C-alpha positions, 0 to 999 in steps of 0.5 A, a space after each residue: 229811731 223814728 219812734 224815739 224821735 216822735 216820742 222825745 220831740 213832741 213839741 212843735 218848736 223851731 228848735 225841735 223842727 231843726 233837730 228833726 230836719 238834721 237827724 233825717 239826713 244821714 251822715 256818711 263819710 268814707 271812713 264810717 265804721 260801726 261801733 262795737 259792743 265793747 266800745 259802747 260798754 267801755 264808754 258807758 263804764 267810763 262815765 263818772 258814777 258820782 256825777 249829777 245828771 246831765 242836761 237830759 236828766 239821765 244818770 250814767 247808771 241808767 245807761 249801764 243798766 240799759 246796756 246790760 239789759 239790751 246790749 245789741 239794741 244800745 249798740 245799734 242805736 
């Protein structure tokens, strides 16, 4: 996660500093459960494949190909 954070948030803006500060604090609740591989796969497959890329520029096909190639990594993330 730190490698991704360092790569994706290289700008030293107040906005990025706030994001980094937020993600450094673990969110823990009494009912926390890990996502299953099946839940992740179902969610990605439910994306609208005809939709234009979102604010981050990623199309849903990229998520599905990444999941199919590295399902354990995507599930852990």
